[in-house]
C-alpha positions as CSV (number, residue, x, y, z in Angstrom):
1,M,0.0,0.0,0.0
2,L,1.2,3.5,-0.9
3,L,-0.3,6.4,0.9
4,Q,-0.7,9.5,-1.4
5,R,-2.9,12.1,0.3
6,I,-4.9,12.6,3.4
7,A,-7.5,15.3,4.0
8,L,-8.9,16.0,7.5
9,E,-12.0,17.8,8.7
10,R,-12.6,18.5,12.4
11,F,-9.9,16.1,13.5
12,R,-8.5,17.6,16.7
13,Q,-6.1,20.5,15.8
14,L,-5.7,19.4,12.2
15,D,-9.0,20.9,11.1
16,R,-9.3,21.3,7.3
17,R,-5.7,20.2,6.7
18,E,-4.4,18.2,3.8
19,Y,-1.1,16.4,3.4
20,T,0.6,14.7,0.4
21,F,2.9,11.7,0.7
22,Q,5.5,10.2,-1.7
23,P,7.1,6.8,-2.1
24,G,10.2,6.2,0.0
25,L,11.0,7.9,3.3
26,N,8.5,10.7,4.2
27,L,9.7,12.9,7.0
28,I,6.8,14.6,8.9
29,K,8.6,17.2,11.0
30,G,7.4,19.7,13.5
31,P,7.9,21.0,17.1
32,N,6.2,19.4,20.0
33,E,2.3,19.7,20.0
34,A,2.4,20.5,16.2
35,G,0.1,17.5,15.4
36,K,2.6,14.7,14.5
37,S,1.0,12.0,16.7
38,T,-2.5,13.4,15.7
39,L,-1.7,12.8,12.0
40,Q,-0.5,9.3,12.7
41,E,-3.7,8.6,14.7
42,A,-5.8,10.0,11.8
43,I,-4.2,7.5,9.4
44,L,-5.1,4.6,11.7
45,F,-8.7,5.9,12.0
46,A,-8.8,6.2,8.2
47,L,-7.5,2.7,7.6
48,L,-9.2,0.7,10.4
49,G,-11.9,3.0,11.9
50,N,-15.6,2.2,11.7
51,P,-17.8,5.3,11.5
52,R,-20.6,3.5,13.2
53,L,-18.5,2.9,16.3
54,K,-17.3,5.5,18.9
55,T,-13.9,3.8,19.5
56,L,-11.1,2.5,17.4
57,H,-9.4,1.1,20.5
58,R,-9.9,1.4,24.2
59,D,-7.5,4.4,24.2
60,K,-8.5,5.8,20.8
61,R,-12.0,7.2,21.1
62,R,-13.9,9.2,18.5
63,D,-15.0,12.0,20.9
64,D,-11.4,12.6,22.0
65,C,-10.4,13.4,18.4
66,I,-13.1,16.1,17.6
67,S,-11.7,19.6,17.0
68,W,-12.1,22.0,19.9
69,G,-15.4,23.9,19.7
70,E,-16.9,21.6,17.1
71,D,-20.2,19.7,17.9
72,R,-19.9,17.3,14.9
73,P,-17.5,14.3,14.6
74,F,-14.7,14.4,12.1
75,S,-14.3,13.0,8.5
76,I,-11.2,11.7,6.8
77,T,-10.4,11.2,3.1
78,L,-7.4,9.0,2.2
79,D,-5.9,8.5,-1.3
80,F,-3.7,5.4,-1.7
81,A,-2.6,2.8,-4.2
82,D,-2.4,-1.0,-3.8
83,E,0.5,-3.2,-4.8
84,S,-0.6,-3.3,-8.4
85,G,-0.6,0.6,-8.5
86,T,-4.4,0.8,-8.6
87,P,-5.5,4.2,-7.1
88,Y,-8.2,4.3,-4.5
89,R,-10.0,7.0,-2.5
90,L,-11.2,6.1,1.0
91,E,-13.8,8.5,2.5
92,K,-15.0,8.0,6.1
93,D,-17.5,10.3,7.8
94,W,-18.1,9.8,11.5
95,N,-20.8,12.5,11.5
96,A,-22.9,10.7,8.8
97,Q,-21.6,7.3,9.9
98,K,-20.8,6.5,6.2
99,V,-17.9,5.0,4.3
100,C,-17.1,5.0,0.6
101,L,-14.2,3.3,-1.2
102,T,-13.7,4.4,-4.8
103,N,-11.5,2.7,-7.4
104,L,-10.2,5.9,-9.1
105,Q,-9.2,3.8,-12.2
106,T,-12.6,2.1,-12.9
107,G,-14.9,4.4,-10.9
108,D,-16.3,1.5,-8.9
109,R,-17.6,2.4,-5.5
110,E,-18.2,0.3,-2.4
111,E,-20.2,1.7,0.5
112,D,-20.8,-1.3,2.7
113,I,-18.7,-1.0,5.8
114,D,-17.9,-4.7,6.2
115,S,-16.9,-5.0,2.5
116,V,-14.7,-1.9,2.7
117,E,-13.0,-3.3,5.9
118,Q,-12.4,-6.6,4.0
119,I,-10.8,-4.8,1.0
120,I,-8.6,-2.6,3.2
121,S,-7.5,-5.7,5.3
122,E,-6.5,-7.5,2.1
123,I,-4.5,-4.5,0.8
124,L,-2.8,-4.0,4.1
125,G,-2.2,-7.7,4.6
126,H,-4.1,-7.8,8.0
127,G,-7.0,-5.9,9.4
128,S,-6.1,-6.1,13.1
129,L,-5.2,-2.8,14.9
130,E,-3.3,-4.8,17.5
131,L,-1.2,-6.5,14.8
132,L,-0.4,-3.2,13.1
133,Q,0.5,-1.6,16.4
134,S,2.8,-4.5,17.2
135,T,4.6,-4.4,13.8
136,V,4.4,-1.5,11.3
137,C,2.9,1.2,13.5
138,V,5.2,2.5,16.2
139,E,3.5,5.1,18.4
140,Q,5.3,7.6,20.5
141,D,7.4,6.0,23.4
142,A,5.9,2.5,22.4
143,V,8.7,0.8,20.5
144,D,8.8,-2.1,22.9
145,E,5.0,-2.7,22.9
146,I,4.6,-5.7,20.6
147,S,2.5,-7.7,23.0
148,A,-0.9,-6.3,22.0
149,G,-1.0,-8.4,18.8
150,R,0.7,-11.4,20.3
151,R,-2.1,-13.8,19.4
152,E,-2.6,-12.5,15.9
153,I,1.2,-12.6,15.3
154,G,1.3,-16.2,16.5
155,D,-1.6,-17.2,14.2
156,Q,0.1,-15.5,11.2
157,L,3.4,-17.2,11.9
158,Q,1.8,-20.6,12.1
159,S,-0.1,-19.9,8.9
160,I,3.2,-19.0,7.2
161,V,5.0,-22.1,8.5
162,T,2.2,-24.6,7.7
163,G,1.2,-22.9,4.4
164,G,-2.5,-22.4,5.6
165,G,-4.7,-19.9,3.9
166,A,-6.2,-16.8,5.4
167,D,-9.7,-18.4,5.3
168,E,-8.7,-21.5,7.1
169,A,-9.4,-21.9,10.9
170,T,-6.3,-20.9,12.9
171,V,-4.9,-23.1,15.6
172,S,-5.8,-20.4,18.1
173,A,-9.4,-20.6,17.0
174,V,-9.4,-24.4,17.3
175,L,-7.8,-24.2,20.8
176,K,-10.2,-21.6,21.8
177,D,-13.2,-23.8,20.7
178,L,-11.7,-26.8,22.5
179,D,-11.2,-24.7,25.7
180,A,-14.8,-23.5,25.4
181,K,-16.1,-27.1,25.2
182,I,-13.9,-28.2,28.1
183,A,-15.0,-25.2,30.2
184,E,-18.7,-26.0,29.3
185,I,-18.3,-29.6,30.5
186,E,-16.3,-28.6,33.6
187,R,-18.5,-25.6,34.6
188,G,-19.5,-25.7,38.2
189,W,-17.2,-28.7,38.8
190,R,-13.7,-27.2,38.6
191,T,-15.1,-23.6,38.4
192,H,-17.7,-21.8,40.5
193,A,-21.0,-21.6,38.6
194,P,-23.9,-22.3,41.1
195,R,-26.6,-20.9,38.8
196,N,-25.6,-22.7,35.6
197,P,-23.6,-25.8,36.3
198,G,-22.2,-28.0,33.5
199,P,-23.3,-31.6,32.7
200,I,-20.6,-33.3,34.9
201,K,-21.6,-31.1,37.9
202,V,-25.3,-31.9,37.2
203,K,-24.7,-35.6,37.2
204,Q,-22.5,-35.4,40.2
205,D,-25.2,-33.4,42.0
206,E,-27.8,-35.9,40.8
207,M,-25.7,-38.8,42.2
208,G,-25.1,-36.9,45.4
209,D,-28.9,-36.4,45.8
210,I,-29.6,-40.1,45.2
211,E,-26.9,-41.1,47.6
212,T,-28.3,-38.7,50.2
213,R,-31.7,-40.2,49.8
214,L,-30.3,-43.7,50.0
215,S,-28.5,-42.8,53.2
216,E,-31.7,-41.6,54.6
217,I,-33.8,-44.6,53.5
218,R,-31.6,-47.5,54.3
219,P,-31.4,-46.9,58.1
220,Q,-35.2,-46.7,58.2
221,V,-35.7,-49.9,56.2
222,E,-32.8,-52.0,57.6
223,R,-32.2,-50.8,61.1
224,V,-35.5,-49.6,62.6
225,E,-35.2,-51.8,65.6
226,Q,-31.5,-51.0,65.9
227,A,-32.5,-47.3,66.1
228,K,-34.7,-48.0,69.1
229,E,-31.8,-49.5,71.0
230,Q,-29.5,-46.7,70.0
231,L,-32.1,-44.2,71.2
232,I,-32.0,-45.7,74.7
233,A,-28.2,-45.5,74.7
234,L,-28.4,-41.9,73.5
235,E,-30.9,-40.8,76.1
236,T,-28.6,-42.3,78.8
237,R,-25.5,-40.6,77.4
238,I,-27.4,-37.2,77.1
239,G,-28.4,-37.4,80.7
240,E,-24.8,-38.1,81.8
241,I,-23.5,-35.2,79.7
242,K,-26.1,-32.7,81.2
243,E,-25.2,-33.9,84.7
244,A,-21.5,-33.4,84.0
245,L,-22.0,-30.0,82.3
246,G,-23.8,-28.3,85.2
247,P,-20.9,-28.0,87.8
248,I,-18.2,-27.2,85.2
249,R,-20.3,-24.5,83.5
250,S,-20.9,-22.9,86.9
251,L,-17.1,-23.0,87.7
252,K,-16.3,-21.5,84.3
253,E,-18.8,-18.7,84.7
254,L,-17.2,-18.0,88.1
255,C,-13.7,-17.9,86.6
256,D,-14.9,-15.6,83.8
257,R,-16.4,-13.3,86.4
258,R,-13.1,-13.3,88.4
259,F,-11.0,-12.6,85.3
260,E,-13.4,-9.7,84.5
261,L,-13.1,-8.3,88.0
262,V,-9.3,-8.6,88.0
263,E,-9.1,-6.8,84.7
264,Q,-11.5,-4.1,86.0
265,Q,-9.4,-3.7,89.2
266,G,-6.3,-3.3,87.2
267,N,-7.9,-0.8,84.8
268,W,-9.4,1.3,87.7
269,K,-6.1,1.1,89.6
270,A,-4.2,2.4,86.6
271,K,-6.9,5.1,86.1
272,E,-6.6,6.1,89.7
273,A,-2.8,6.4,89.5
274,E,-3.0,8.4,86.3
275,L,-5.5,10.8,87.8
276,E,-3.5,11.1,91.0
277,A,-0.4,12.0,89.1
278,K,-2.4,14.5,87.0
279,I,-3.8,16.1,90.2
280,E,-0.3,16.4,91.7
281,Q,1.0,18.0,88.5
282,V,-2.0,20.5,88.5
283,E,-1.4,21.3,92.2
284,E,2.3,21.7,91.7
285,A,1.7,24.1,88.7
286,T,-0.9,26.0,90.9
287,K,1.6,26.3,93.7
288,Q,4.4,27.5,91.3
289,T,1.9,30.1,89.9
290,E,1.0,31.4,93.4
291,Q,4.7,31.5,94.4
292,A,5.5,33.6,91.2
293,N,2.6,35.9,92.0
294,E,3.8,36.4,95.6
295,A,7.4,37.1,94.4
296,L,6.1,39.6,91.8
297,R,4.6,41.8,94.5
298,A,8.1,42.9,95.3
299,Y,8.4,44.4,91.9
300,P,5.7,47.1,91.8
301,G,5.1,48.7,88.4
302,F,7.3,46.2,86.5
303,D,4.3,44.5,85.0
304,A,3.6,47.7,83.0
305,V,7.2,47.9,81.6
306,D,7.1,47.4,77.8
307,S,9.9,47.5,75.3
308,E,9.3,51.2,74.6
309,A,9.5,52.3,78.2
310,E,12.7,50.2,78.7
311,R,14.2,51.8,75.6
312,Q,13.4,55.3,76.8
313,L,15.0,54.7,80.2
314,A,18.0,53.1,78.5
315,N,18.4,56.1,76.3
316,L,18.3,58.4,79.4
317,H,20.9,56.3,81.1
318,Q,23.2,56.4,78.1
319,R,22.8,60.2,77.8
320,V,23.8,60.6,81.5
321,E,26.9,58.5,81.0
322,V,27.9,60.5,77.9
323,L,27.3,63.8,79.7
324,R,29.3,62.7,82.7
325,E,32.2,61.9,80.5
326,E,31.9,65.3,78.8
327,V,31.8,67.2,82.2
328,E,34.9,65.3,83.3
329,R,36.7,66.0,80.0
330,R,35.8,69.8,80.2
331,S,36.9,70.0,83.9
332,A,40.3,68.5,83.0
333,E,40.8,71.0,80.2
334,L,39.9,73.9,82.4
335,K,42.3,72.7,85.1
336,Q,45.1,72.5,82.5
337,L,44.4,76.1,81.3
338,R,44.4,77.5,84.9
339,A,47.7,75.7,85.6
340,K,49.3,77.3,82.4
341,Q,48.0,80.7,83.4
342,S,49.7,80.5,86.8
343,I,53.2,79.9,85.3
344,E,53.1,82.2,82.3
345,T,53.4,86.0,82.4
346,R,51.0,87.7,80.2
347,T,52.9,90.1,77.8
348,R,51.6,92.4,75.0
349,P,53.6,92.0,71.8
350,G,55.2,95.3,70.2
351,L,56.2,96.2,66.8
352,P,58.8,93.9,65.2
353,I,62.3,95.4,65.2
354,A,64.0,93.4,62.4
355,P,61.8,94.7,59.6
356,L,62.2,98.3,60.7
357,V,66.0,97.9,60.9
358,G,66.1,96.4,57.5
359,A,63.9,99.1,56.0
360,G,66.2,101.9,57.5
361,T,69.3,100.2,56.1
362,G,67.8,100.0,52.7
363,F,67.0,103.7,52.6
364,V,70.5,104.5,53.8
365,L,72.0,102.5,51.0
366,L,69.7,104.2,48.6
367,L,70.9,107.7,49.7
368,I,74.6,106.6,49.5
369,G,74.0,105.3,45.9
370,V,72.4,108.5,44.9
371,V,75.3,110.6,46.3
372,I,77.9,108.4,44.6
373,G,76.0,108.6,41.4
374,V,75.7,112.3,41.4
375,A,79.3,112.9,42.4
376,N,81.0,110.4,40.1
377,S,78.3,109.6,37.7
378,S,79.4,105.9,37.9
379,V,77.6,102.6,37.6
380,A,78.6,101.6,41.2
381,G,76.5,104.4,42.6
382,I,73.5,103.2,40.7
383,L,73.9,99.6,41.8
384,V,74.3,100.6,45.5
385,G,71.2,102.7,45.2
386,L,69.1,99.9,43.6
387,L,70.3,97.5,46.2
388,G,69.3,99.8,49.0
389,L,65.9,100.4,47.3
390,L,65.2,96.6,47.0
391,I,66.2,96.0,50.7
392,G,64.0,98.8,51.9
393,I,60.9,97.7,49.9
394,G,61.4,94.0,51.0
395,C,61.6,95.0,54.7
396,L,58.5,97.2,54.4
397,I,56.5,94.3,52.9
398,W,57.8,92.0,55.8
399,L,56.5,94.6,58.3
400,V,53.1,94.8,56.7
401,V,52.8,90.9,56.7
402,V,53.7,90.7,60.4
403,L,51.3,93.4,61.4
404,S,48.5,91.9,59.4
405,Q,48.6,88.5,61.3
406,P,45.8,88.0,64.0
407,R,46.9,87.9,67.6
408,P,46.1,84.7,69.6
409,L,43.5,84.9,72.4
410,D,44.9,85.3,75.8
411,L,44.6,82.5,78.4
412,G,42.0,84.5,80.3
413,S,39.5,84.4,77.4
414,Q,40.1,80.7,76.9
415,I,39.5,79.9,80.6
416,A,36.3,81.9,80.5
417,A,35.0,80.0,77.4
418,R,35.9,76.7,79.1
419,E,34.1,77.6,82.3
420,A,30.9,78.6,80.3
421,D,31.0,75.2,78.4
422,L,31.5,73.3,81.6
423,A,28.6,75.1,83.3
424,K,26.3,74.3,80.3
425,S,27.3,70.6,80.3
426,Q,26.8,70.3,84.1
427,D,23.3,71.9,83.8
428,H,22.4,69.5,81.0
429,L,23.7,66.5,83.0
430,Q,21.6,67.7,86.0
431,R,18.4,67.8,83.9
432,V,19.0,64.4,82.3
433,T,19.9,62.9,85.6
434,T,16.7,64.3,87.0
435,H,14.6,62.8,84.2
436,L,16.3,59.4,84.7
437,A,15.5,59.6,88.4
438,E,11.9,60.5,87.7
439,G,11.6,57.5,85.3
440,L,13.1,55.1,87.8
441,A,11.1,56.5,90.8
442,P,7.8,54.4,90.0
443,F,9.9,51.2,90.2
444,E,11.6,52.2,93.5
445,C,15.0,52.0,91.9
446,A,17.8,54.5,92.5
447,T,20.0,53.5,89.6
448,W,19.8,52.1,86.1
449,D,21.8,49.0,87.1
450,E,19.3,48.3,89.9
451,F,16.4,48.7,87.5
452,S,18.0,46.4,84.9
453,Q,18.6,43.7,87.5
454,R,15.1,43.9,89.0
455,L,13.5,43.9,85.5
456,S,15.4,40.8,84.6
457,E,14.3,39.1,87.8
458,C,10.7,40.2,87.2
459,R,10.7,38.8,83.7
460,T,12.1,35.5,84.9
461,L,9.2,35.3,87.4
462,F,6.8,36.2,84.6
463,N,8.1,33.3,82.5
464,Q,7.9,30.9,85.5
465,R,4.3,31.9,86.1
466,R,3.4,31.5,82.4
467,D,5.1,28.1,82.2
468,A,3.2,26.9,85.3
469,Q,-0.1,28.2,84.0
470,T,0.5,26.4,80.6
471,R,1.3,23.1,82.4
472,R,-1.8,23.5,84.5
473,G,-4.0,24.2,81.5
474,A,-2.5,21.2,79.6
475,F,-3.2,18.8,82.5
476,L,-6.7,20.2,83.2
477,G,-7.9,20.7,79.6
478,D,-11.6,21.6,79.8
479,Q,-11.9,20.2,83.3
480,T,-11.7,21.9,86.7
481,L,-9.5,20.6,89.5
482,E,-12.6,19.7,91.5
483,A,-13.9,17.6,88.6
484,L,-10.5,15.9,88.3
485,I,-10.6,15.1,92.0
486,E,-14.1,13.8,91.8
487,E,-13.1,11.6,88.8
488,R,-10.3,10.2,90.9
489,K,-12.7,9.4,93.7
490,T,-15.0,7.6,91.3
491,A,-12.0,5.5,90.0
492,S,-11.0,4.7,93.6
493,R,-14.6,3.6,94.4
494,H,-14.8,1.3,91.4
495,R,-11.4,-0.2,92.3
496,R,-12.6,-0.9,95.9
497,D,-15.8,-2.4,94.6
498,A,-13.8,-4.8,92.3
499,E,-11.5,-5.7,95.3
500,E,-14.5,-6.4,97.6
501,A,-16.1,-8.5,94.9
502,L,-12.9,-10.6,94.5
503,E,-12.8,-11.1,98.3
504,D,-16.3,-12.7,98.2
505,P,-16.2,-16.3,99.6
506,E,-17.9,-17.7,96.5
507,M,-15.2,-16.1,94.3
508,Q,-12.5,-18.0,96.3
509,R,-13.4,-21.2,94.5
510,A,-12.0,-19.7,91.3
511,I,-8.7,-18.5,92.8
512,G,-7.0,-21.8,92.7
513,I,-7.8,-22.4,88.9
514,T,-4.6,-21.8,86.9
515,P,-4.8,-20.6,83.3
516,L,-3.9,-24.1,82.0
517,Q,-6.7,-25.6,84.1
518,Y,-9.1,-22.9,82.8
519,E,-8.2,-23.7,79.2
520,E,-8.8,-27.4,79.9
521,L,-12.1,-26.5,81.6
522,K,-13.2,-24.7,78.5
523,Q,-12.2,-27.5,76.2
524,D,-14.1,-30.0,78.4
525,I,-17.2,-27.9,78.2
526,E,-16.8,-27.4,74.4
527,H,-16.3,-31.1,73.8
528,L,-19.3,-32.0,76.0
529,E,-21.5,-29.4,74.3
530,E,-20.4,-30.7,70.9
531,E,-21.2,-34.2,72.0
532,L,-24.5,-33.1,73.4
533,A,-25.4,-31.4,70.2
534,E,-24.3,-34.4,68.2
535,K,-26.2,-36.8,70.4
536,G,-29.3,-34.6,70.3
537,Q,-29.1,-34.5,66.5
538,K,-28.8,-38.2,66.3
539,R,-31.6,-38.7,68.8
540,R,-33.9,-36.6,66.6
541,E,-32.8,-38.5,63.5
542,Y,-33.4,-41.9,65.2
543,R,-36.8,-40.7,66.4
544,I,-37.8,-39.6,62.9
545,R,-36.5,-42.9,61.4
546,R,-38.3,-44.9,64.0
547,E,-41.6,-43.0,63.7
548,I,-41.5,-42.5,59.9
549,A,-40.7,-45.9,58.4
550,D,-42.7,-45.6,55.2
551,Y,-40.0,-46.7,52.7
552,T,-39.6,-50.2,51.3
553,I,-36.7,-52.2,49.8
554,E,-38.1,-51.5,46.4
555,D,-37.6,-47.8,46.9
556,V,-33.9,-48.5,47.8
557,R,-33.5,-50.7,44.6
558,R,-35.1,-48.0,42.4
559,L,-32.8,-45.3,43.8
560,E,-29.7,-47.6,43.3
561,E,-30.7,-48.2,39.6
562,Q,-31.0,-44.4,39.1
563,K,-27.6,-43.9,40.7
564,A,-26.1,-46.5,38.4
565,A,-27.6,-44.8,35.3
566,A,-26.3,-41.5,36.5
567,G,-22.9,-43.0,37.0
568,R,-22.8,-44.4,33.5
569,S,-23.7,-40.9,32.1
570,L,-21.0,-39.3,34.3
571,A,-18.4,-41.8,33.0
572,H,-19.4,-41.0,29.4
573,L,-19.1,-37.3,30.1
574,E,-15.7,-37.8,31.8
575,E,-14.6,-39.9,28.8
576,R,-15.6,-37.1,26.4
577,L,-13.8,-34.5,28.6
578,A,-10.7,-36.7,28.5
579,V,-10.9,-36.8,24.6
580,Y,-11.2,-33.0,24.4
581,Q,-8.3,-32.5,26.8
582,L,-6.1,-35.0,24.9
583,T,-7.0,-33.3,21.6
584,R,-6.1,-29.9,23.1
585,D,-2.8,-31.2,24.5
586,V,-1.9,-32.7,21.1
587,I,-2.8,-29.5,19.2
588,E,-0.9,-27.4,21.7
589,Q,2.2,-29.6,21.3
590,A,1.8,-29.3,17.5
591,K,1.4,-25.5,17.9
592,E,4.5,-25.4,20.0
593,Q,6.5,-27.3,17.4
594,T,5.1,-25.0,14.7
595,M,5.9,-21.9,16.6
596,R,9.4,-23.3,17.1
597,S,9.8,-23.5,13.4
598,A,8.5,-20.0,13.0
599,R,10.9,-18.8,15.7
600,D,13.7,-20.6,13.9
601,E,13.0,-18.3,10.9
602,L,12.2,-15.2,13.0
603,E,15.2,-15.2,15.4
604,P,18.0,-15.0,12.7
605,R,16.2,-12.0,11.1
606,I,15.9,-10.2,14.5
607,G,19.5,-11.0,15.2
608,A,20.6,-9.7,11.8
609,Y,18.8,-6.4,12.2
610,F,19.9,-6.0,15.8
611,R,23.5,-6.7,14.8
612,R,23.4,-4.1,12.2
613,I,21.8,-1.4,14.4
614,T,24.2,-2.1,17.3
615,Q,27.2,-2.3,14.8
616,G,27.9,-5.9,15.7
617,R,27.9,-5.7,19.5
618,Y,24.9,-8.1,19.8
619,T,24.4,-10.8,17.2
620,Q,22.2,-13.5,18.8
621,V,18.5,-13.1,19.8
622,E,16.0,-15.7,21.0
623,A,12.2,-15.5,21.2
624,D,9.8,-17.8,23.1
625,E,6.3,-18.7,21.9
626,D,4.9,-15.5,23.6
627,L,7.5,-13.3,21.7
628,N,9.5,-12.6,24.9
629,L,13.0,-11.8,23.7
630,R,16.4,-12.3,25.2
631,V,19.9,-11.3,23.9
632,F,23.2,-13.1,24.2
633,S,25.9,-10.8,25.8
634,Q,29.5,-11.5,24.7
635,E,30.7,-9.5,27.7
636,K,28.8,-11.6,30.3
637,G,28.8,-14.8,28.3
638,D,25.1,-15.3,29.1
639,W,21.6,-14.5,27.9
640,I,20.0,-11.3,29.3
641,T,16.4,-10.1,29.0
642,P,15.2,-6.5,28.2
643,D,13.7,-6.1,31.6
644,S,16.8,-7.2,33.5
645,G,18.2,-3.6,33.7
646,E,21.5,-4.7,32.1
647,L,20.5,-3.1,28.7
648,S,20.2,0.6,28.3
649,R,16.8,2.0,27.3
650,G,18.1,2.8,23.9
651,T,19.4,-0.7,23.3
652,V,16.0,-2.2,24.4
653,D,14.2,0.1,21.9
654,Q,16.7,-1.0,19.2
655,L,16.0,-4.7,20.1
656,Y,12.2,-4.3,19.7
657,L,12.7,-2.2,16.5
658,A,14.7,-5.1,15.1
659,A,11.9,-7.5,16.1
660,R,9.3,-5.3,14.4
661,L,11.4,-5.2,11.2
662,A,11.8,-9.0,11.3
663,L,8.0,-9.5,11.8
664,L,7.5,-7.0,8.9
665,D,9.6,-9.3,6.6
666,L,7.7,-12.5,7.7
667,L,4.1,-11.3,8.1
668,Y,3.9,-9.0,5.1
669,R,5.5,-11.0,2.3
670,D,2.6,-10.5,-0.2
671,T,1.7,-7.0,0.8
672,K,3.7,-3.8,1.5
673,P,1.9,-1.7,4.2
674,P,3.4,1.6,5.1
675,L,5.7,1.8,8.1
676,L,4.6,4.5,10.6
677,L,7.3,5.6,13.0
678,D,6.6,8.2,15.7
679,D,10.2,9.2,16.5
680,P,11.4,5.8,17.8
681,F,15.1,6.8,17.7
682,V,15.1,9.5,20.4
683,K,16.9,7.2,22.9
684,F,19.5,6.1,20.3
685,D,23.1,7.5,20.3
686,A,24.3,9.2,17.1
687,D,26.0,6.1,15.6
688,R,23.1,3.7,16.1
689,R,20.6,6.4,15.0
690,E,22.5,6.7,11.8
691,Q,22.5,2.9,11.3
692,A,18.8,2.7,12.0
693,M,18.1,5.5,9.6
694,A,20.2,3.8,6.9
695,L,18.2,0.6,7.5
696,C,14.9,2.5,7.2
697,K,16.1,4.1,4.0
698,E,16.6,0.6,2.6
699,I,13.2,-0.6,3.8
700,A,11.7,2.5,2.2
701,Q,12.6,1.0,-1.2
702,E,9.8,-1.6,-0.7
703,H,7.7,-0.2,2.2
704,Q,6.6,3.4,2.2
705,V,8.0,4.9,5.5
706,L,6.4,7.8,7.4
707,L,8.8,9.1,10.1
708,F,7.2,11.6,12.5
709,T,9.8,13.7,14.4
710,C,10.7,17.1,15.8
711,S,14.4,16.6,15.1
712,D,16.5,17.9,12.2
713,A,18.8,14.9,12.4
714,Y,16.9,12.9,9.8
715,D,16.7,15.6,7.0
716,L,19.5,14.1,4.9
717,F,17.6,10.7,4.7
718,A,14.2,12.1,3.6
719,D,12.8,11.6,0.1
720,N,9.9,13.9,1.0
721,M,9.6,16.3,3.8
722,I,6.3,17.7,5.4
723,D,6.7,20.5,7.8
724,L,4.1,20.9,10.5
725,P,4.0,24.4,12.1
726,G,3.5,24.7,15.8
727,L,-0.2,24.7,17.0
728,S,-1.8,25.6,20.2
729,A,-3.7,22.4,20.8
730,Q,-2.1,19.4,22.3
731,D,-0.6,16.8,20.0
């Protein structure tokens, strides 16, 4: 079969979509949720779906495939060609519940659903969804699921080995029919079927009923007089049993009462001790609470101290300490200034002499130069004059600088300033100290250290009181102490009542009975009661047989003849059952031998494909009759199974892919169905994925291959590529 085109209407997110396929390897590529798996599912619905049914499979339902927001089911049109190249168009409408298969070459149409299914099955090679899903259709993450079509695969392999035709009864069908016949005969005998038993069970029940009637009739006919004698013996024995039962029953009841009282005494004693301990705990917690309250009376006002008040007092204390340090520092500085004043003599600075002398010298030199220059008109006079001018100007500038500098304050001014600062600091310290004293006054504390210590002690007492109150509440719960004491009194009263009852003289009889003797006493009573019931039943039976003796020996013979006839019928049925079972065993042995031949052809094919994909690492594969596989490991020198955990997940997928390809070779020799692969190579490494793709490329020469993937790794192998853009609906 060669798929050519598919058109979808209202099929999940692929509404009004059309896709064209080519021979060879078709790569359907798109991101996750683009509709790849949806397209594969649509192909399965098109090939194998029945528009009159709501399901294709238990996990493929029609209503799950309807496009979002649509109230009508979907329709699918599929164009394909058979092995001879004849083109067909398959139209299925789940809304109208109609199907139409058109031969596009001749124009012939077929609209009968059963006939269309038969034609599609012949073109595909098989019409079983389970068989397709186990061979040519690999759904996402389901490479290893070949068990769904296990029975169909077995039947087809047997048909190939034996040369049987498709219309012949399969071995599985024959075995199923034999199992049904065997189950029919055995129903109710080896299986539970009370409402509809099989023939063996019916005959067995019939013989049982006859035997029951014979067992009832024979004693009446044969031993009526013997029954009378046995009645006398039974009456005597029943009297003896009743006489023996009276005293030991009374003693057992007394022992039972004693055991009950001992248990009650222990329970009430334990309850009393528990309540006493709880009362002591409550009283202790109450005492600790009162002691804490009494101690807290020595801390007036401390219960109102919150974090804000404590913080304010702490700030005042810190400010007092800071101001005290400042007063001490200013006092020390003032003391140093006064000491300096006492040893230094205060002097007023005059005009600086050196600049004045220099300035006078300069002007003298200037006058000398002028005189020399006028008298001699020489250069020396000019130089002396210039030198004197420069010296005079420099000294004047020095004088101006000296006079312009500020004079330092005298020690008297500094002392006065320090005294003012000290007085201000002392005044500030006095005010803050007063505020601190006022803040500590309500707590009867003279200093901050005393307040801190008493506050810590007070909080410790608060915590002790809170803990004691918590314990008291936990022990009391919703009760009061008075109610708890009253409950203890009640438990004490019940304990005393049990002790008084145990001291009763009548109860003393049971004290010497040990547990072993008590068990023996119970067994004696049980045996006597059983014997009494048995004797009473026999007495009733013997009385009935004695009083109702209306059967004759002919009635016994008639029932024996009926029993013999039923036995002959039962033997015939058992013989027929044995024939069915022998036939089934022989056919199953033949089936096993046939499947062995099929496996002899299947296993080398699986091994060849597996060896190629794994590049020669694994070469031998075995399969049992249920297609359970195992692989020979050269490294371990032993066979391993896929579920042993010794093969990687990718290697397991590669093994089952090889099995599918081998089944494809054997089961589809006369037909070439398309191979649908939903990204089965995602767990393969790069080398094995390339080997698998090369193998698929070769298979695509005979079988059309549709590979659904979201990877770009297969682009080089594709003969035709279909891109699916991302969609919003789930794939």
